C-alpha positions in Angstrom: 0.2 -0.2 0.1 1.3 3.5 -1.1 2.2 5.9 1.5 -0.3 8.9 1.2 1.1 12.1 0.0 -0.4 14.0 3.1 -2.1 13.5 6.3 -4.4 14.9 8.6 -2.6 16.2 11.7 -4.3 16.3 15.2 -3.5 19.8 16.5 -3.1 18.8 20.0 -0.2 16.5 20.8 0.0 13.7 23.1 2.6 13.3 26.0 4.0 10.3 26.2 4.5 8.3 29.5 8.4 7.6 29.2 10.4 10.6 30.3 12.8 9.1 27.6 10.6 8.8 25.0 11.2 10.2 21.8 9.4 13.3 19.9 7.6 11.4 17.2 5.1 11.9 14.7 2.9 8.5 14.2 1.8 8.6 10.2 -1.9 7.4 9.6 -3.6 7.7 6.0 -6.8 10.0 5.6 -9.4 9.6 6.9 -7.3 8.5 10.2 -5.6 11.3 12.2 -1.9 11.6 12.6 -0.8 12.4 16.1 2.3 14.1 17.0 3.8 12.5 20.5 6.0 14.9 22.6 8.2 13.5 25.7 7.5 15.0 29.1 10.4 17.2 29.1 8.8 18.9 25.9 5.4 19.6 27.7 5.1 18.3 31.6 1.2 18.8 30.9 -1.1 16.6 29.1 -3.8 17.8 27.2 -7.1 17.9 29.4 -10.6 18.5 27.5 -11.4 20.7 30.5 -8.3 22.6 30.4 -6.6 25.1 27.6 -3.3 24.1 28.5 -2.0 21.8 26.1 0.9 21.2 23.6 -0.7 22.4 20.0 0.6 22.7 16.7 0.1 26.8 16.6 0.6 26.7 12.8 2.3 24.9 9.8 4.1 25.3 6.6 2.3 22.3 5.4 4.4 22.4 2.2 7.8 22.3 3.9 6.9 20.2 6.5 7.5 22.8 9.2 5.1 22.5 12.4 5.3 25.3 15.3 4.8 23.8 18.3 3.2 25.4 21.9 4.4 23.5 24.8 2.7 24.6 28.3 5.6 25.2 31.0 5.7 22.9 34.2 2.9 23.9 36.6 4.4 25.8 39.9 5.0 23.7 42.8 2.4 25.2 45.9 3.9 27.1 48.4 2.7 27.0 51.9 0.6 30.2 52.9 2.7 32.4 55.1 1.3 32.5 59.0 -1.5 35.1 59.8 -0.2 38.6 60.8 -2.1 40.7 63.0 -1.1 44.6 63.2 -3.2 46.3 66.3 -5.7 43.4 66.4 -6.3 43.8 62.8 -5.5 40.8 60.2 -2.8 41.9 57.7 -3.8 40.3 54.2 -0.6 39.2 52.7 -1.4 40.0 48.9 1.6 37.9 46.7 2.4 38.2 43.0 1.4 34.8 41.2 4.8 33.8 39.1 3.5 33.3 35.3 6.1 31.5 33.1 5.4 31.6 29.3 5.2 28.6 27.1 8.2 27.0 25.3 8.0 27.2 21.3 9.5 24.7 19.0 9.8 24.5 15.3 9.1 20.9 14.3 10.9 19.8 10.7 9.3 16.7 9.5 12.0 16.3 6.4 15.0 16.4 8.7 13.5 14.7 12.0 14.5 17.6 14.2 12.6 20.1 16.8 14.4 23.1 17.4 13.3 25.1 20.8 13.1 28.7 19.9 14.7 30.9 22.6 12.5 33.8 24.7 12.4 37.3 22.6 13.5 39.2 25.5 12.4 43.0 26.0 13.4 46.0 23.4 10.1 45.7 21.4 9.7 49.5 19.8 6.5 49.7 20.7 6.6 48.7 24.1 4.4 45.1 23.7 5.3 43.1 26.4 8.2 40.2 25.5 5.5 37.2 26.0 4.4 36.0 22.4 0.8 35.8 21.6 0.5 32.2 20.1 -2.7 33.2 17.4 -0.8 35.8 15.9 2.4 33.5 14.9 3.3 31.7 11.9 6.4 29.8 10.4 7.0 29.8 6.9 9.9 28.3 5.0 12.6 30.9 3.1 11.6 30.6 -0.7 13.9 28.6 -2.5 15.1 26.9 0.9 15.0 23.0 1.3 13.2 22.3 4.6 15.0 19.5 6.2 18.8 18.6 6.8 21.5 21.1 7.7 20.0 23.9 5.4 16.5 24.2 6.6 15.9 28.2 6.3 12.6 29.5 8.2 11.3 32.4 9.9 8.7 32.4 12.9 7.1 35.4 12.9 4.3 37.3 15.2 1.9 40.4 13.8 1.5 42.8 17.0 -0.6 45.7 16.7 -2.6 47.7 18.3 -6.5 49.1 17.7 -6.6 52.5 15.6 -2.4 52.7 15.4 -1.3 53.0 12.0 2.1 51.7 13.3 2.4 47.7 13.9 5.3 45.9 14.4 6.6 42.0 13.2 8.4 40.0 15.7 10.7 38.1 13.8 13.0 34.7 14.2 15.3 33.9 11.6 16.9 30.5 11.6 19.9 32.0 9.9 20.7 34.4 12.8 19.0 32.3 15.7 17.8 35.4 17.2 14.4 37.6 17.3 14.3 41.0 15.5 11.9 43.6 15.5 10.7 45.0 12.4 8.3 48.0 12.2 5.7 47.9 10.0 2.7 49.9 8.6 -0.4 49.1 9.6 -3.3 49.1 7.3 -6.2 47.8 9.1 -6.9 51.4 10.5 -10.1 51.2 12.8 -10.3 47.4 11.7 -10.9 45.5 15.5 -8.3 42.2 14.3 -9.7 38.6 15.4 -6.9 36.4 15.6 -8.1 33.4 13.3 -4.7 31.7 12.1 -1.8 32.7 10.3 -0.8 30.8 6.9 2.4 30.3 5.5 1.8 30.5 1.5 4.1 31.4 -1.2 6.9 32.3 0.7 4.4 35.0 2.5 2.5 34.8 5.9 -1.3 35.4 5.8 -2.5 36.5 9.1 -6.5 35.5 9.0 -9.7 37.3 10.2 -12.6 35.2 9.4 -14.9 37.9 9.9 -13.1 40.3 7.4 -10.1 39.4 5.8 -6.1 38.5 4.9 -3.2 40.5 6.0 0.2 39.3 4.3 3.8 40.1 4.4 7.2 38.6 3.1 8.7 38.3 6.3 12.0 37.8 4.7 12.1 41.5 3.0 14.1 43.8 4.6 11.3 46.3 4.9 8.2 44.4 5.0 5.0 45.9 3.6 1.6 44.9 4.8 -1.1 44.2 2.4 -5.1 43.4 2.9 -7.1 41.1 0.8 -10.7 41.3 1.7 -12.8 38.0 2.3 -15.5 37.0 -0.3 -19.4 38.2 0.5 -20.9 36.1 3.0 -23.9 33.8 1.5 -25.0 33.3 5.0 -27.3 35.1 7.5 -25.4 37.7 9.5 -26.7 37.9 13.1 -28.5 40.9 14.0 -25.9 41.6 16.8 -25.7 45.6 17.7 -22.4 46.2 16.4 -20.6 45.4 13.0 -17.9 43.6 14.8 -20.2 41.2 16.9 -22.2 40.3 14.0 -18.5 39.8 12.1 -17.8 37.2 14.6 -20.6 35.0 14.1 -19.9 34.8 10.4 -16.2 33.7 11.5 -17.8 31.2 13.2 -18.7 29.5 9.6 -15.6 30.0 7.5 -12.3 28.6 7.2 -9.4 30.0 4.9 -6.8 27.4 3.5 -4.4 26.6 0.8 -5.5 24.0 -1.7 -3.6 23.2 -5.0 -1.3 26.2 -4.4 -4.3 28.7 -3.9 -6.0 30.4 -1.1 -9.2 28.9 -0.9 -12.0 30.2 1.2 -15.0 27.8 2.6 -18.5 28.8 4.4 -21.2 26.6 5.5 -24.4 28.2 5.9 -28.4 27.1 6.3 -31.1 27.9 4.1 -32.9 29.2 7.1 -31.5 31.6 9.7 -29.9 29.1 12.2 -27.3 26.6 10.6 -28.1 24.5 13.6 -32.2 24.1 13.1 -31.6 20.5 11.2 -31.8 22.4 7.6 -29.1 20.9 5.3 -26.4 23.0 5.1 -25.0 24.3 2.2 -21.0 24.4 1.6 -19.7 27.4 -1.0 -15.7 27.1 -1.7 -14.2 30.8 -3.5 -10.2 30.6 -5.0 -8.2 33.7 -4.7 -6.6 32.9 -8.3 -4.3 36.3 -8.1 -4.2 37.6 -4.6 -3.1 41.3 -6.7 -6.3 41.7 -8.2 -7.8 40.3 -4.6 -10.9 39.0 -6.1 -12.4 35.5 -5.5 -14.1 33.2 -7.7 -16.6 30.7 -6.4 -16.0 27.3 -7.4 -19.0 25.7 -6.0 -22.0 26.1 -3.9 -23.4 22.5 -2.7 -26.0 21.9 -0.5 -26.1 18.5 1.9 -29.5 17.6 0.8 -28.0 16.1 -2.2 -24.9 14.3 -0.3 -27.7 12.5 1.9 -29.4 11.4 -0.9 -26.1 9.7 -2.2 -26.0 5.7 -2.0 -22.1 6.7 -0.9 -23.7 8.5 1.9 -26.1 5.9 3.0 -23.1 3.4 2.4 -21.0 4.8 4.8 -23.8 4.6 7.8 -23.8 8.3 8.4 -26.7 10.1 9.9 -28.4 12.6 8.3 -27.2 15.6 10.8 -25.2 18.5 9.7 -21.6 18.1 10.1 -18.5 20.3 10.9 -16.6 21.3 8.5 -12.7 20.1 9.1 -10.5 20.9 6.1 -9.7 20.9 2.2 -7.8 18.0 0.9 -4.3 20.1 0.4 -4.3 19.0 -3.7 -7.9 18.9 -4.5 -10.2 21.6 -3.5 -13.3 19.7 -4.8 -12.6 17.2 -2.1 -13.5 18.3 1.5 -13.6 16.9 5.1 -15.8 16.9 8.0 -16.8 15.3 11.4 -19.9 13.7 12.5 -20.3 12.2 15.9 -16.7 10.0 16.1 -16.3 10.1 12.5 -14.4 12.2 9.9 -15.5 11.4 6.2 -14.2 13.5 2.9 -17.2 14.4 0.1 -16.3 15.3 -3.5 -18.8 18.5 -3.3 -19.3 18.7 -6.8 -20.4 14.7 -7.6 -22.4 14.8 -4.0 -20.2 11.8 -3.2 -18.7 10.2 -0.4 -15.3 9.4 -0.8 -13.7 8.2 2.6 -15.1 7.3 6.1 -13.5 6.9 9.3 -13.0 6.9 13.3 -11.0 10.1 14.1 -9.8 9.4 17.2 -8.7 12.5 17.9 -6.4 12.8 21.2 -8.7 15.1 23.6 -12.2 14.1 23.5 -14.0 17.7 22.9 -15.5 19.1 26.0 -19.3 19.1 25.0 -18.4 20.6 21.6 -17.6 18.4 18.4 -14.0 19.0 16.8 -13.8 21.3 13.8 -11.6 23.2 11.6 -9.3 24.0 14.3 -8.7 21.0 15.5 -6.7 19.7 12.8 -4.2 20.7 10.5 -3.8 19.5 6.6 -0.2 18.4 6.3 2.0 17.6 3.2 4.5 15.1 3.5 8.7 15.1 2.7 9.2 13.6 -0.6 11.3 10.9 1.4 8.3 10.4 3.5 5.8 10.0 1.0 8.0 7.8 -0.9 8.2 5.1 2.1 11.8 5.8 3.6 13.8 8.6 5.1 17.4 9.1 4.5 19.8 6.8 6.6 21.3 9.7 8.3 18.2 11.1 9.6 17.0 7.9 11.3 15.3 7.7 14.4 16.4 11.0 16.6 17.3 10.4 19.9 16.0 13.0 22.9 19.7 13.6 24.7 20.9 17.3 23.1 24.5 15.6 22.6 23.9 12.4 20.5 23.0 12.1 16.9 20.6 9.7 15.2 22.2 6.5 14.9 22.5 5.7 11.0 20.9 2.0 10.8 17.9 3.4 12.4 16.0 4.5 9.0 12.5 3.8 9.6 9.7 2.7 7.1 6.9 4.4 6.8 5.1 2.2 4.5 2.5 1.4 7.3 -0.1 3.2 9.0 1.0 4.3 12.4 4.7 3.9 11.6 6.9 6.7 13.8 9.1 9.6 12.6 11.3 10.4 15.2 12.8 13.9 16.1 15.9 14.8 18.1 15.2 17.9 20.1 17.6 21.1 19.7 18.2 23.9 21.6 19.6 27.5 20.5 22.8 26.0 22.8 23.1 23.3 20.0 22.8 25.3 17.1 
């Protein structure tokens, strides 16, 4: 069985029980979900459906195999409270500061089987922003023309920092060339736009910050003087809420949209109902637009498909799925006509123009959702490097150990021809670079 050229990656990583476990990628053919497993020294906290503290893939450059992992710090050890203090018979309250430690960030390079721990940016932002990173505005992109992998991998990790109604903004940039963070001032073209941080996309050598209510802000972070550009999203098909302000109405719309790269172009997917509420049981309609030329900033509608026709097709009945509105997951990264959806414990794909179910399986996500179904932010579409999709890794990449000073054994080249094979990643930090 040939190894697929891409996988559906669970955005939440699993924490291994063994302290000396490898940081590894468990490959599974779609529609099954591929899982990233990290050792406790990368993330001492296991993901919990009732807590937001979990190791998770913040963003990715799917075409190059770069993943940006955010791992929570170890919990603080509880300290006993000080004894009560009285002054003139009055109890004095002891007020202590709670120590906050930022999470750790790793750039995982699937092609070279390495994971590099980023240093903390420190202070010095010219706009006065705090040193702590906002992961919702953080993206990773490989350098144009650079092969991600081996010792020659070049990339940039960038956070977009801005303030409402301020014409100035900052890009906080980590370059693999220098191994350091730098602050690049940029003009903020958003004006009075209240930005919603809905993810960061790497595409065409640029980073694209997404606000699903309004549009995309993009730039080339490798430029000496980056320039931000705005691309509005297509006009909505679905009903806007009756919220009292435009921002709140836009956020309601954002819950029914997703932007992703498929077949080398940016695509915008929207799901809506023929009635006012998409959750009222009426079959939802899925629309998909393509941004053929970012310079023109115009989106072309490719299809608009109702689930009424999909439910009626024999392939849907054969899959044993119930006639309920699913939750959108992602587009096939090479074929935008194929969309994936969550329904109960299943993840299935549909050839939208043909109204035909292509694949169906149990998704098996790491963290069961707490009262809510998984959605498009629960998974990532990740293209596999050629070495993996061909079924082998170069022998020098091998099965990496977690010791900082050890090299991967040349004799341990894993095969990935079967589902659930492991690709181990050696962990490095700025001290090892």
